[in-house]
mmCIF entry with sequence, helices, sheets and N, C-alpha, C, O atoms, coordinates in Angstrom:
data_MODEL
# 
_entry.id   MODEL 
# 
_entity.id                         1 
_entity.type                       polymer 
_entity.pdbx_number_of_molecules   1 
# 
_entity_poly.entity_id                      1 
_entity_poly.type                           'polypeptide(L)' 
_entity_poly.nstd_linkage                   no 
_entity_poly.nstd_monomer                   no 
_entity_poly.pdbx_seq_one_letter_code       
;(UNK)(UNK)(UNK)(UNK)(UNK)(UNK)(UNK)(UNK)(UNK)(UNK)(UNK)(UNK)(UNK)(UNK)(UNK)(UNK)
(UNK)(UNK)(UNK)(UNK)(UNK)(UNK)(UNK)(UNK)(UNK)(UNK)(UNK)(UNK)(UNK)(UNK)(UNK)(UNK)
(UNK)(UNK)(UNK)(UNK)(UNK)(UNK)(UNK)(UNK)(UNK)(UNK)(UNK)(UNK)(UNK)(UNK)(UNK)(UNK)
(UNK)(UNK)(UNK)(UNK)(UNK)
;
_entity_poly.pdbx_seq_one_letter_code_can   XXXXXXXXXXXXXXXXXXXXXXXXXXXXXXXXXXXXXXXXXXXXXXXXXXXXX 
_entity_poly.pdbx_strand_id                 A 
# 
loop_
_entity_poly_seq.entity_id 
_entity_poly_seq.num 
_entity_poly_seq.mon_id 
_entity_poly_seq.hetero 
1 1  UNK n 
1 2  UNK n 
1 3  UNK n 
1 4  UNK n 
1 5  UNK n 
1 6  UNK n 
1 7  UNK n 
1 8  UNK n 
1 9  UNK n 
1 10 UNK n 
1 11 UNK n 
1 12 UNK n 
1 13 UNK n 
1 14 UNK n 
1 15 UNK n 
1 16 UNK n 
1 17 UNK n 
1 18 UNK n 
1 19 UNK n 
1 20 UNK n 
1 21 UNK n 
1 22 UNK n 
1 23 UNK n 
1 24 UNK n 
1 25 UNK n 
1 26 UNK n 
1 27 UNK n 
1 28 UNK n 
1 29 UNK n 
1 30 UNK n 
1 31 UNK n 
1 32 UNK n 
1 33 UNK n 
1 34 UNK n 
1 35 UNK n 
1 36 UNK n 
1 37 UNK n 
1 38 UNK n 
1 39 UNK n 
1 40 UNK n 
1 41 UNK n 
1 42 UNK n 
1 43 UNK n 
1 44 UNK n 
1 45 UNK n 
1 46 UNK n 
1 47 UNK n 
1 48 UNK n 
1 49 UNK n 
1 50 UNK n 
1 51 UNK n 
1 52 UNK n 
1 53 UNK n 
# 
_struct_asym.id          A 
_struct_asym.entity_id   1 
# 
loop_
_struct_conf.conf_type_id 
_struct_conf.id 
_struct_conf.pdbx_PDB_helix_id 
_struct_conf.beg_label_comp_id 
_struct_conf.beg_label_asym_id 
_struct_conf.beg_label_seq_id 
_struct_conf.pdbx_beg_PDB_ins_code 
_struct_conf.end_label_comp_id 
_struct_conf.end_label_asym_id 
_struct_conf.end_label_seq_id 
_struct_conf.pdbx_end_PDB_ins_code 
_struct_conf.beg_auth_comp_id 
_struct_conf.beg_auth_asym_id 
_struct_conf.beg_auth_seq_id 
_struct_conf.end_auth_comp_id 
_struct_conf.end_auth_asym_id 
_struct_conf.end_auth_seq_id 
_struct_conf.pdbx_PDB_helix_class 
_struct_conf.details 
_struct_conf.pdbx_PDB_helix_length 
HELX_P HELX_P1 AA1 UNK A 2  ? UNK A 19 ? UNK A 2  UNK A 19 1 ? 18 
HELX_P HELX_P2 AA2 UNK A 24 ? UNK A 31 ? UNK A 24 UNK A 31 1 ? 8  
HELX_P HELX_P3 AA3 UNK A 35 ? UNK A 44 ? UNK A 35 UNK A 44 1 ? 10 
HELX_P HELX_P4 AA4 UNK A 49 ? UNK A 51 ? UNK A 49 UNK A 51 5 ? 3  
# 
_struct_conf_type.id          HELX_P 
_struct_conf_type.criteria    ? 
_struct_conf_type.reference   ? 
# 
loop_
_atom_site.group_PDB 
_atom_site.id 
_atom_site.type_symbol 
_atom_site.label_atom_id 
_atom_site.label_alt_id 
_atom_site.label_comp_id 
_atom_site.label_asym_id 
_atom_site.label_entity_id 
_atom_site.label_seq_id 
_atom_site.pdbx_PDB_ins_code 
_atom_site.Cartn_x 
_atom_site.Cartn_y 
_atom_site.Cartn_z 
_atom_site.occupancy 
_atom_site.B_iso_or_equiv 
_atom_site.pdbx_formal_charge 
_atom_site.auth_seq_id 
_atom_site.auth_comp_id 
_atom_site.auth_asym_id 
_atom_site.auth_atom_id 
_atom_site.pdbx_PDB_model_num 
ATOM 1   N N  . UNK A 1 1  ? 0.663  -20.029 -5.191 1.00 0.00 ? 1  UNK A N  1 
ATOM 2   C CA . UNK A 1 1  ? -0.005 -19.497 -3.976 1.00 0.00 ? 1  UNK A CA 1 
ATOM 3   C C  . UNK A 1 1  ? 0.558  -18.055 -3.490 1.00 0.00 ? 1  UNK A C  1 
ATOM 4   O O  . UNK A 1 1  ? -0.130 -17.096 -3.139 1.00 0.00 ? 1  UNK A O  1 
ATOM 5   N N  . UNK A 1 2  ? 1.971  -18.131 -3.555 1.00 0.00 ? 2  UNK A N  1 
ATOM 6   C CA . UNK A 1 2  ? 2.781  -17.055 -3.162 1.00 0.00 ? 2  UNK A CA 1 
ATOM 7   C C  . UNK A 1 2  ? 2.371  -15.770 -3.855 1.00 0.00 ? 2  UNK A C  1 
ATOM 8   O O  . UNK A 1 2  ? 2.208  -14.716 -3.240 1.00 0.00 ? 2  UNK A O  1 
ATOM 9   N N  . UNK A 1 3  ? 2.191  -15.924 -5.337 1.00 0.00 ? 3  UNK A N  1 
ATOM 10  C CA . UNK A 1 3  ? 1.803  -14.842 -6.121 1.00 0.00 ? 3  UNK A CA 1 
ATOM 11  C C  . UNK A 1 3  ? 0.441  -14.260 -5.840 1.00 0.00 ? 3  UNK A C  1 
ATOM 12  O O  . UNK A 1 3  ? 0.186  -13.065 -5.990 1.00 0.00 ? 3  UNK A O  1 
ATOM 13  N N  . UNK A 1 4  ? -0.397 -15.143 -5.435 1.00 0.00 ? 4  UNK A N  1 
ATOM 14  C CA . UNK A 1 4  ? -1.769 -14.715 -5.128 1.00 0.00 ? 4  UNK A CA 1 
ATOM 15  C C  . UNK A 1 4  ? -1.806 -13.941 -3.934 1.00 0.00 ? 4  UNK A C  1 
ATOM 16  O O  . UNK A 1 4  ? -2.559 -12.970 -3.857 1.00 0.00 ? 4  UNK A O  1 
ATOM 17  N N  . UNK A 1 5  ? -0.981 -14.318 -2.892 1.00 0.00 ? 5  UNK A N  1 
ATOM 18  C CA . UNK A 1 5  ? -0.790 -13.441 -1.640 1.00 0.00 ? 5  UNK A CA 1 
ATOM 19  C C  . UNK A 1 5  ? -0.267 -12.081 -1.917 1.00 0.00 ? 5  UNK A C  1 
ATOM 20  O O  . UNK A 1 5  ? -0.739 -11.035 -1.472 1.00 0.00 ? 5  UNK A O  1 
ATOM 21  N N  . UNK A 1 6  ? 0.827  -12.214 -2.752 1.00 0.00 ? 6  UNK A N  1 
ATOM 22  C CA . UNK A 1 6  ? 1.485  -10.881 -3.155 1.00 0.00 ? 6  UNK A CA 1 
ATOM 23  C C  . UNK A 1 6  ? 0.512  -9.888  -3.829 1.00 0.00 ? 6  UNK A C  1 
ATOM 24  O O  . UNK A 1 6  ? 0.454  -8.702  -3.506 1.00 0.00 ? 6  UNK A O  1 
ATOM 25  N N  . UNK A 1 7  ? -0.223 -10.438 -4.757 1.00 0.00 ? 7  UNK A N  1 
ATOM 26  C CA . UNK A 1 7  ? -1.238 -9.668  -5.549 1.00 0.00 ? 7  UNK A CA 1 
ATOM 27  C C  . UNK A 1 7  ? -2.263 -9.013  -4.619 1.00 0.00 ? 7  UNK A C  1 
ATOM 28  O O  . UNK A 1 7  ? -2.608 -7.835  -4.723 1.00 0.00 ? 7  UNK A O  1 
ATOM 29  N N  . UNK A 1 8  ? -2.746 -9.919  -3.653 1.00 0.00 ? 8  UNK A N  1 
ATOM 30  C CA . UNK A 1 8  ? -3.776 -9.421  -2.785 1.00 0.00 ? 8  UNK A CA 1 
ATOM 31  C C  . UNK A 1 8  ? -3.270 -8.365  -1.784 1.00 0.00 ? 8  UNK A C  1 
ATOM 32  O O  . UNK A 1 8  ? -3.993 -7.450  -1.389 1.00 0.00 ? 8  UNK A O  1 
ATOM 33  N N  . UNK A 1 9  ? -2.008 -8.532  -1.398 1.00 0.00 ? 9  UNK A N  1 
ATOM 34  C CA . UNK A 1 9  ? -1.446 -7.476  -0.482 1.00 0.00 ? 9  UNK A CA 1 
ATOM 35  C C  . UNK A 1 9  ? -1.311 -6.163  -1.366 1.00 0.00 ? 9  UNK A C  1 
ATOM 36  O O  . UNK A 1 9  ? -1.704 -5.096  -0.896 1.00 0.00 ? 9  UNK A O  1 
ATOM 37  N N  . UNK A 1 10 ? -0.814 -6.219  -2.516 1.00 0.00 ? 10 UNK A N  1 
ATOM 38  C CA . UNK A 1 10 ? -0.614 -5.048  -3.284 1.00 0.00 ? 10 UNK A CA 1 
ATOM 39  C C  . UNK A 1 10 ? -1.896 -4.404  -3.620 1.00 0.00 ? 10 UNK A C  1 
ATOM 40  O O  . UNK A 1 10 ? -1.983 -3.176  -3.633 1.00 0.00 ? 10 UNK A O  1 
ATOM 41  N N  . UNK A 1 11 ? -2.917 -5.185  -3.900 1.00 0.00 ? 11 UNK A N  1 
ATOM 42  C CA . UNK A 1 11 ? -4.281 -4.655  -4.219 1.00 0.00 ? 11 UNK A CA 1 
ATOM 43  C C  . UNK A 1 11 ? -4.869 -4.027  -2.954 1.00 0.00 ? 11 UNK A C  1 
ATOM 44  O O  . UNK A 1 11 ? -5.523 -2.994  -3.097 1.00 0.00 ? 11 UNK A O  1 
ATOM 45  N N  . UNK A 1 12 ? -4.715 -4.513  -1.800 1.00 0.00 ? 12 UNK A N  1 
ATOM 46  C CA . UNK A 1 12 ? -5.109 -3.953  -0.567 1.00 0.00 ? 12 UNK A CA 1 
ATOM 47  C C  . UNK A 1 12 ? -4.425 -2.572  -0.225 1.00 0.00 ? 12 UNK A C  1 
ATOM 48  O O  . UNK A 1 12 ? -5.019 -1.628  0.294  1.00 0.00 ? 12 UNK A O  1 
ATOM 49  N N  . UNK A 1 13 ? -3.118 -2.583  -0.581 1.00 0.00 ? 13 UNK A N  1 
ATOM 50  C CA . UNK A 1 13 ? -2.528 -1.361  -0.233 1.00 0.00 ? 13 UNK A CA 1 
ATOM 51  C C  . UNK A 1 13 ? -2.904 -0.226  -1.334 1.00 0.00 ? 13 UNK A C  1 
ATOM 52  O O  . UNK A 1 13 ? -2.936 0.966   -1.026 1.00 0.00 ? 13 UNK A O  1 
ATOM 53  N N  . UNK A 1 14 ? -3.163 -0.658  -2.540 1.00 0.00 ? 14 UNK A N  1 
ATOM 54  C CA . UNK A 1 14 ? -3.441 0.318   -3.495 1.00 0.00 ? 14 UNK A CA 1 
ATOM 55  C C  . UNK A 1 14 ? -4.991 0.846   -3.143 1.00 0.00 ? 14 UNK A C  1 
ATOM 56  O O  . UNK A 1 14 ? -5.292 2.025   -3.331 1.00 0.00 ? 14 UNK A O  1 
ATOM 57  N N  . UNK A 1 15 ? -5.876 -0.056  -2.655 1.00 0.00 ? 15 UNK A N  1 
ATOM 58  C CA . UNK A 1 15 ? -7.245 0.404   -2.133 1.00 0.00 ? 15 UNK A CA 1 
ATOM 59  C C  . UNK A 1 15 ? -7.073 1.345   -1.043 1.00 0.00 ? 15 UNK A C  1 
ATOM 60  O O  . UNK A 1 15 ? -7.688 2.411   -1.069 1.00 0.00 ? 15 UNK A O  1 
ATOM 61  N N  . UNK A 1 16 ? -6.241 1.030   -0.022 1.00 0.00 ? 16 UNK A N  1 
ATOM 62  C CA . UNK A 1 16 ? -6.112 1.985   1.139  1.00 0.00 ? 16 UNK A CA 1 
ATOM 63  C C  . UNK A 1 16 ? -5.642 3.317   0.643  1.00 0.00 ? 16 UNK A C  1 
ATOM 64  O O  . UNK A 1 16 ? -6.167 4.349   1.060  1.00 0.00 ? 16 UNK A O  1 
ATOM 65  N N  . UNK A 1 17 ? -4.669 3.328   -0.233 1.00 0.00 ? 17 UNK A N  1 
ATOM 66  C CA . UNK A 1 17 ? -4.171 4.570   -0.767 1.00 0.00 ? 17 UNK A CA 1 
ATOM 67  C C  . UNK A 1 17 ? -5.222 5.449   -1.488 1.00 0.00 ? 17 UNK A C  1 
ATOM 68  O O  . UNK A 1 17 ? -5.303 6.675   -1.405 1.00 0.00 ? 17 UNK A O  1 
ATOM 69  N N  . UNK A 1 18 ? -6.074 4.561   -2.260 1.00 0.00 ? 18 UNK A N  1 
ATOM 70  C CA . UNK A 1 18 ? -7.108 5.247   -3.052 1.00 0.00 ? 18 UNK A CA 1 
ATOM 71  C C  . UNK A 1 18 ? -8.155 5.777   -1.998 1.00 0.00 ? 18 UNK A C  1 
ATOM 72  O O  . UNK A 1 18 ? -8.541 6.939   -2.120 1.00 0.00 ? 18 UNK A O  1 
ATOM 73  N N  . UNK A 1 19 ? -8.591 5.070   -1.070 1.00 0.00 ? 19 UNK A N  1 
ATOM 74  C CA . UNK A 1 19 ? -9.536 5.595   -0.122 1.00 0.00 ? 19 UNK A CA 1 
ATOM 75  C C  . UNK A 1 19 ? -9.076 6.623   0.804  1.00 0.00 ? 19 UNK A C  1 
ATOM 76  O O  . UNK A 1 19 ? -9.904 7.314   1.397  1.00 0.00 ? 19 UNK A O  1 
ATOM 77  N N  . UNK A 1 20 ? -7.875 6.775   0.970  1.00 0.00 ? 20 UNK A N  1 
ATOM 78  C CA . UNK A 1 20 ? -7.285 7.845   1.723  1.00 0.00 ? 20 UNK A CA 1 
ATOM 79  C C  . UNK A 1 20 ? -6.789 8.937   0.977  1.00 0.00 ? 20 UNK A C  1 
ATOM 80  O O  . UNK A 1 20 ? -6.042 9.760   1.506  1.00 0.00 ? 20 UNK A O  1 
ATOM 81  N N  . UNK A 1 21 ? -7.149 9.020   -0.242 1.00 0.00 ? 21 UNK A N  1 
ATOM 82  C CA . UNK A 1 21 ? -6.673 10.129  -1.054 1.00 0.00 ? 21 UNK A CA 1 
ATOM 83  C C  . UNK A 1 21 ? -5.141 10.284  -1.222 1.00 0.00 ? 21 UNK A C  1 
ATOM 84  O O  . UNK A 1 21 ? -4.576 11.377  -1.264 1.00 0.00 ? 21 UNK A O  1 
ATOM 85  N N  . UNK A 1 22 ? -4.480 8.993   -1.321 1.00 0.00 ? 22 UNK A N  1 
ATOM 86  C CA . UNK A 1 22 ? -3.059 8.979   -1.313 1.00 0.00 ? 22 UNK A CA 1 
ATOM 87  C C  . UNK A 1 22 ? -2.337 9.518   -0.123 1.00 0.00 ? 22 UNK A C  1 
ATOM 88  O O  . UNK A 1 22 ? -1.169 9.889   -0.237 1.00 0.00 ? 22 UNK A O  1 
ATOM 89  N N  . UNK A 1 23 ? -3.004 9.583   1.068  1.00 0.00 ? 23 UNK A N  1 
ATOM 90  C CA . UNK A 1 23 ? -2.376 10.031  2.343  1.00 0.00 ? 23 UNK A CA 1 
ATOM 91  C C  . UNK A 1 23 ? -1.804 8.766   2.822  1.00 0.00 ? 23 UNK A C  1 
ATOM 92  O O  . UNK A 1 23 ? -2.499 7.802   3.142  1.00 0.00 ? 23 UNK A O  1 
ATOM 93  N N  . UNK A 1 24 ? -0.436 8.792   2.868  1.00 0.00 ? 24 UNK A N  1 
ATOM 94  C CA . UNK A 1 24 ? 0.317  7.611   3.326  1.00 0.00 ? 24 UNK A CA 1 
ATOM 95  C C  . UNK A 1 24 ? 0.037  7.174   4.792  1.00 0.00 ? 24 UNK A C  1 
ATOM 96  O O  . UNK A 1 24 ? -0.135 6.006   5.138  1.00 0.00 ? 24 UNK A O  1 
ATOM 97  N N  . UNK A 1 25 ? 0.012  8.265   5.613  1.00 0.00 ? 25 UNK A N  1 
ATOM 98  C CA . UNK A 1 25 ? -0.231 8.068   7.073  1.00 0.00 ? 25 UNK A CA 1 
ATOM 99  C C  . UNK A 1 25 ? -1.637 7.402   7.304  1.00 0.00 ? 25 UNK A C  1 
ATOM 100 O O  . UNK A 1 25 ? -1.759 6.457   8.083  1.00 0.00 ? 25 UNK A O  1 
ATOM 101 N N  . UNK A 1 26 ? -2.620 7.891   6.650  1.00 0.00 ? 26 UNK A N  1 
ATOM 102 C CA . UNK A 1 26 ? -3.952 7.416   6.685  1.00 0.00 ? 26 UNK A CA 1 
ATOM 103 C C  . UNK A 1 26 ? -4.103 6.036   6.172  1.00 0.00 ? 26 UNK A C  1 
ATOM 104 O O  . UNK A 1 26 ? -4.779 5.216   6.792  1.00 0.00 ? 26 UNK A O  1 
ATOM 105 N N  . UNK A 1 27 ? -3.475 5.736   5.022  1.00 0.00 ? 27 UNK A N  1 
ATOM 106 C CA . UNK A 1 27 ? -3.565 4.434   4.505  1.00 0.00 ? 27 UNK A CA 1 
ATOM 107 C C  . UNK A 1 27 ? -2.855 3.424   5.337  1.00 0.00 ? 27 UNK A C  1 
ATOM 108 O O  . UNK A 1 27 ? -3.266 2.264   5.347  1.00 0.00 ? 27 UNK A O  1 
ATOM 109 N N  . UNK A 1 28 ? -1.814 3.784   6.039  1.00 0.00 ? 28 UNK A N  1 
ATOM 110 C CA . UNK A 1 28 ? -1.017 2.884   6.871  1.00 0.00 ? 28 UNK A CA 1 
ATOM 111 C C  . UNK A 1 28 ? -1.958 2.612   8.156  1.00 0.00 ? 28 UNK A C  1 
ATOM 112 O O  . UNK A 1 28 ? -2.053 1.479   8.628  1.00 0.00 ? 28 UNK A O  1 
ATOM 113 N N  . UNK A 1 29 ? -2.616 3.674   8.668  1.00 0.00 ? 29 UNK A N  1 
ATOM 114 C CA . UNK A 1 29 ? -3.481 3.465   9.750  1.00 0.00 ? 29 UNK A CA 1 
ATOM 115 C C  . UNK A 1 29 ? -4.661 2.501   9.374  1.00 0.00 ? 29 UNK A C  1 
ATOM 116 O O  . UNK A 1 29 ? -5.039 1.652   10.180 1.00 0.00 ? 29 UNK A O  1 
ATOM 117 N N  . UNK A 1 30 ? -5.250 2.648   8.109  1.00 0.00 ? 30 UNK A N  1 
ATOM 118 C CA . UNK A 1 30 ? -6.261 1.856   7.734  1.00 0.00 ? 30 UNK A CA 1 
ATOM 119 C C  . UNK A 1 30 ? -5.767 0.277   7.473  1.00 0.00 ? 30 UNK A C  1 
ATOM 120 O O  . UNK A 1 30 ? -6.557 -0.654  7.627  1.00 0.00 ? 30 UNK A O  1 
ATOM 121 N N  . UNK A 1 31 ? -4.505 0.092   7.102  1.00 0.00 ? 31 UNK A N  1 
ATOM 122 C CA . UNK A 1 31 ? -3.998 -1.219  7.022  1.00 0.00 ? 31 UNK A CA 1 
ATOM 123 C C  . UNK A 1 31 ? -3.502 -1.811  8.467  1.00 0.00 ? 31 UNK A C  1 
ATOM 124 O O  . UNK A 1 31 ? -3.233 -3.003  8.613  1.00 0.00 ? 31 UNK A O  1 
ATOM 125 N N  . UNK A 1 32 ? -3.423 -0.961  9.390  1.00 0.00 ? 32 UNK A N  1 
ATOM 126 C CA . UNK A 1 32 ? -2.921 -1.364  10.584 1.00 0.00 ? 32 UNK A CA 1 
ATOM 127 C C  . UNK A 1 32 ? -1.516 -1.673  10.744 1.00 0.00 ? 32 UNK A C  1 
ATOM 128 O O  . UNK A 1 32 ? -1.090 -2.530  11.519 1.00 0.00 ? 32 UNK A O  1 
ATOM 129 N N  . UNK A 1 33 ? -0.749 -0.885  9.918  1.00 0.00 ? 33 UNK A N  1 
ATOM 130 C CA . UNK A 1 33 ? 0.802  -0.831  9.974  1.00 0.00 ? 33 UNK A CA 1 
ATOM 131 C C  . UNK A 1 33 ? 1.340  0.473   10.159 1.00 0.00 ? 33 UNK A C  1 
ATOM 132 O O  . UNK A 1 33 ? 0.675  1.489   9.959  1.00 0.00 ? 33 UNK A O  1 
ATOM 133 N N  . UNK A 1 34 ? 2.582  0.474   10.554 1.00 0.00 ? 34 UNK A N  1 
ATOM 134 C CA . UNK A 1 34 ? 3.371  1.796   10.731 1.00 0.00 ? 34 UNK A CA 1 
ATOM 135 C C  . UNK A 1 34 ? 3.519  2.307   9.344  1.00 0.00 ? 34 UNK A C  1 
ATOM 136 O O  . UNK A 1 34 ? 3.529  1.577   8.352  1.00 0.00 ? 34 UNK A O  1 
ATOM 137 N N  . UNK A 1 35 ? 3.644  3.718   9.326  1.00 0.00 ? 35 UNK A N  1 
ATOM 138 C CA . UNK A 1 35 ? 3.907  4.337   7.927  1.00 0.00 ? 35 UNK A CA 1 
ATOM 139 C C  . UNK A 1 35 ? 5.189  3.775   7.373  1.00 0.00 ? 35 UNK A C  1 
ATOM 140 O O  . UNK A 1 35 ? 5.193  3.380   6.207  1.00 0.00 ? 35 UNK A O  1 
ATOM 141 N N  . UNK A 1 36 ? 6.205  3.709   8.058  1.00 0.00 ? 36 UNK A N  1 
ATOM 142 C CA . UNK A 1 36 ? 7.489  3.306   7.561  1.00 0.00 ? 36 UNK A CA 1 
ATOM 143 C C  . UNK A 1 36 ? 7.343  1.793   6.778  1.00 0.00 ? 36 UNK A C  1 
ATOM 144 O O  . UNK A 1 36 ? 7.950  1.507   5.746  1.00 0.00 ? 36 UNK A O  1 
ATOM 145 N N  . UNK A 1 37 ? 6.525  1.011   7.407  1.00 0.00 ? 37 UNK A N  1 
ATOM 146 C CA . UNK A 1 37 ? 6.330  -0.342  6.835  1.00 0.00 ? 37 UNK A CA 1 
ATOM 147 C C  . UNK A 1 37 ? 5.499  -0.289  5.493  1.00 0.00 ? 37 UNK A C  1 
ATOM 148 O O  . UNK A 1 37 ? 5.586  -1.165  4.632  1.00 0.00 ? 37 UNK A O  1 
ATOM 149 N N  . UNK A 1 38 ? 4.681  0.828   5.395  1.00 0.00 ? 38 UNK A N  1 
ATOM 150 C CA . UNK A 1 38 ? 3.925  1.008   4.178  1.00 0.00 ? 38 UNK A CA 1 
ATOM 151 C C  . UNK A 1 38 ? 4.896  1.448   3.127  1.00 0.00 ? 38 UNK A C  1 
ATOM 152 O O  . UNK A 1 38 ? 4.790  1.064   1.962  1.00 0.00 ? 38 UNK A O  1 
ATOM 153 N N  . UNK A 1 39 ? 5.861  2.271   3.546  1.00 0.00 ? 39 UNK A N  1 
ATOM 154 C CA . UNK A 1 39 ? 6.807  2.745   2.448  1.00 0.00 ? 39 UNK A CA 1 
ATOM 155 C C  . UNK A 1 39 ? 7.687  1.568   2.009  1.00 0.00 ? 39 UNK A C  1 
ATOM 156 O O  . UNK A 1 39 ? 8.027  1.515   0.827  1.00 0.00 ? 39 UNK A O  1 
ATOM 157 N N  . UNK A 1 40 ? 8.048  0.700   2.800  1.00 0.00 ? 40 UNK A N  1 
ATOM 158 C CA . UNK A 1 40 ? 8.835  -0.570  2.443  1.00 0.00 ? 40 UNK A CA 1 
ATOM 159 C C  . UNK A 1 40 ? 7.973  -1.445  1.549  1.00 0.00 ? 40 UNK A C  1 
ATOM 160 O O  . UNK A 1 40 ? 8.518  -2.038  0.618  1.00 0.00 ? 40 UNK A O  1 
ATOM 161 N N  . UNK A 1 41 ? 6.655  -1.571  1.763  1.00 0.00 ? 41 UNK A N  1 
ATOM 162 C CA . UNK A 1 41 ? 5.742  -2.329  0.890  1.00 0.00 ? 41 UNK A CA 1 
ATOM 163 C C  . UNK A 1 41 ? 5.598  -1.541  -0.430 1.00 0.00 ? 41 UNK A C  1 
ATOM 164 O O  . UNK A 1 41 ? 5.497  -2.205  -1.462 1.00 0.00 ? 41 UNK A O  1 
ATOM 165 N N  . UNK A 1 42 ? 5.580  -0.224  -0.506 1.00 0.00 ? 42 UNK A N  1 
ATOM 166 C CA . UNK A 1 42 ? 5.465  0.447   -1.710 1.00 0.00 ? 42 UNK A CA 1 
ATOM 167 C C  . UNK A 1 42 ? 6.710  0.189   -2.578 1.00 0.00 ? 42 UNK A C  1 
ATOM 168 O O  . UNK A 1 42 ? 6.616  -0.036  -3.784 1.00 0.00 ? 42 UNK A O  1 
ATOM 169 N N  . UNK A 1 43 ? 7.836  0.230   -1.941 1.00 0.00 ? 43 UNK A N  1 
ATOM 170 C CA . UNK A 1 43 ? 9.081  -0.053  -2.676 1.00 0.00 ? 43 UNK A CA 1 
ATOM 171 C C  . UNK A 1 43 ? 9.145  -1.534  -3.172 1.00 0.00 ? 43 UNK A C  1 
ATOM 172 O O  . UNK A 1 43 ? 9.613  -1.780  -4.283 1.00 0.00 ? 43 UNK A O  1 
ATOM 173 N N  . UNK A 1 44 ? 8.683  -2.502  -2.366 1.00 0.00 ? 44 UNK A N  1 
ATOM 174 C CA . UNK A 1 44 ? 8.702  -3.914  -2.646 1.00 0.00 ? 44 UNK A CA 1 
ATOM 175 C C  . UNK A 1 44 ? 7.903  -4.166  -3.834 1.00 0.00 ? 44 UNK A C  1 
ATOM 176 O O  . UNK A 1 44 ? 8.311  -4.963  -4.679 1.00 0.00 ? 44 UNK A O  1 
ATOM 177 N N  . UNK A 1 45 ? 6.724  -3.511  -3.978 1.00 0.00 ? 45 UNK A N  1 
ATOM 178 C CA . UNK A 1 45 ? 5.861  -3.791  -5.076 1.00 0.00 ? 45 UNK A CA 1 
ATOM 179 C C  . UNK A 1 45 ? 6.037  -2.702  -6.295 1.00 0.00 ? 45 UNK A C  1 
ATOM 180 O O  . UNK A 1 45 ? 5.245  -2.666  -7.236 1.00 0.00 ? 45 UNK A O  1 
ATOM 181 N N  . UNK A 1 46 ? 7.029  -1.922  -6.187 1.00 0.00 ? 46 UNK A N  1 
ATOM 182 C CA . UNK A 1 46 ? 7.351  -0.944  -7.210 1.00 0.00 ? 46 UNK A CA 1 
ATOM 183 C C  . UNK A 1 46 ? 6.261  0.144   -7.396 1.00 0.00 ? 46 UNK A C  1 
ATOM 184 O O  . UNK A 1 46 ? 6.033  0.678   -8.481 1.00 0.00 ? 46 UNK A O  1 
ATOM 185 N N  . UNK A 1 47 ? 5.623  0.417   -6.268 1.00 0.00 ? 47 UNK A N  1 
ATOM 186 C CA . UNK A 1 47 ? 4.703  1.617   -6.327 1.00 0.00 ? 47 UNK A CA 1 
ATOM 187 C C  . UNK A 1 47 ? 5.259  2.802   -6.038 1.00 0.00 ? 47 UNK A C  1 
ATOM 188 O O  . UNK A 1 47 ? 5.741  3.009   -4.924 1.00 0.00 ? 47 UNK A O  1 
ATOM 189 N N  . UNK A 1 48 ? 5.258  3.725   -7.014 1.00 0.00 ? 48 UNK A N  1 
ATOM 190 C CA . UNK A 1 48 ? 5.824  5.158   -6.730 1.00 0.00 ? 48 UNK A CA 1 
ATOM 191 C C  . UNK A 1 48 ? 4.637  6.025   -6.209 1.00 0.00 ? 48 UNK A C  1 
ATOM 192 O O  . UNK A 1 48 ? 3.468  5.913   -6.579 1.00 0.00 ? 48 UNK A O  1 
ATOM 193 N N  . UNK A 1 49 ? 5.112  6.883   -5.315 1.00 0.00 ? 49 UNK A N  1 
ATOM 194 C CA . UNK A 1 49 ? 4.210  7.813   -4.717 1.00 0.00 ? 49 UNK A CA 1 
ATOM 195 C C  . UNK A 1 49 ? 3.240  8.527   -5.629 1.00 0.00 ? 49 UNK A C  1 
ATOM 196 O O  . UNK A 1 49 ? 2.041  8.607   -5.364 1.00 0.00 ? 49 UNK A O  1 
ATOM 197 N N  . UNK A 1 50 ? 3.822  9.069   -6.766 1.00 0.00 ? 50 UNK A N  1 
ATOM 198 C CA . UNK A 1 50 ? 3.026  9.757   -7.705 1.00 0.00 ? 50 UNK A CA 1 
ATOM 199 C C  . UNK A 1 50 ? 2.082  8.927   -8.585 1.00 0.00 ? 50 UNK A C  1 
ATOM 200 O O  . UNK A 1 50 ? 1.083  9.423   -9.105 1.00 0.00 ? 50 UNK A O  1 
ATOM 201 N N  . UNK A 1 51 ? 2.459  7.570   -8.738 1.00 0.00 ? 51 UNK A N  1 
ATOM 202 C CA . UNK A 1 51 ? 1.717  6.740   -9.745 1.00 0.00 ? 51 UNK A CA 1 
ATOM 203 C C  . UNK A 1 51 ? 0.513  6.119   -9.179 1.00 0.00 ? 51 UNK A C  1 
ATOM 204 O O  . UNK A 1 51 ? -0.215 5.479   -9.937 1.00 0.00 ? 51 UNK A O  1 
ATOM 205 N N  . UNK A 1 52 ? 0.179  6.249   -7.770 1.00 0.00 ? 52 UNK A N  1 
ATOM 206 C CA . UNK A 1 52 ? -0.986 5.553   -7.232 1.00 0.00 ? 52 UNK A CA 1 
ATOM 207 C C  . UNK A 1 52 ? -2.097 6.200   -7.409 1.00 0.00 ? 52 UNK A C  1 
ATOM 208 O O  . UNK A 1 52 ? -2.055 7.428   -7.334 1.00 0.00 ? 52 UNK A O  1 
ATOM 209 N N  . UNK A 1 53 ? -3.244 5.590   -7.661 1.00 0.00 ? 53 UNK A N  1 
ATOM 210 C CA . UNK A 1 53 ? -4.563 6.257   -7.729 1.00 0.00 ? 53 UNK A CA 1 
ATOM 211 C C  . UNK A 1 53 ? -5.111 6.323   -9.054 1.00 0.00 ? 53 UNK A C  1 
ATOM 212 O O  . UNK A 1 53 ? -6.205 6.855   -9.243 1.00 0.00 ? 53 UNK A O  1 
# 
């Protein structure tokens, strides 16, 4: 079940980034989290700034 939650969070982050045109501040706003928290989650899931989208 943990893996499903992680995948769902990762997918939600990717969608927010896609919908915001990779704008991290806008993606964080859409997710309802602070931008620094988004960066922590990007590192957690191994998502690199240039590789999203």
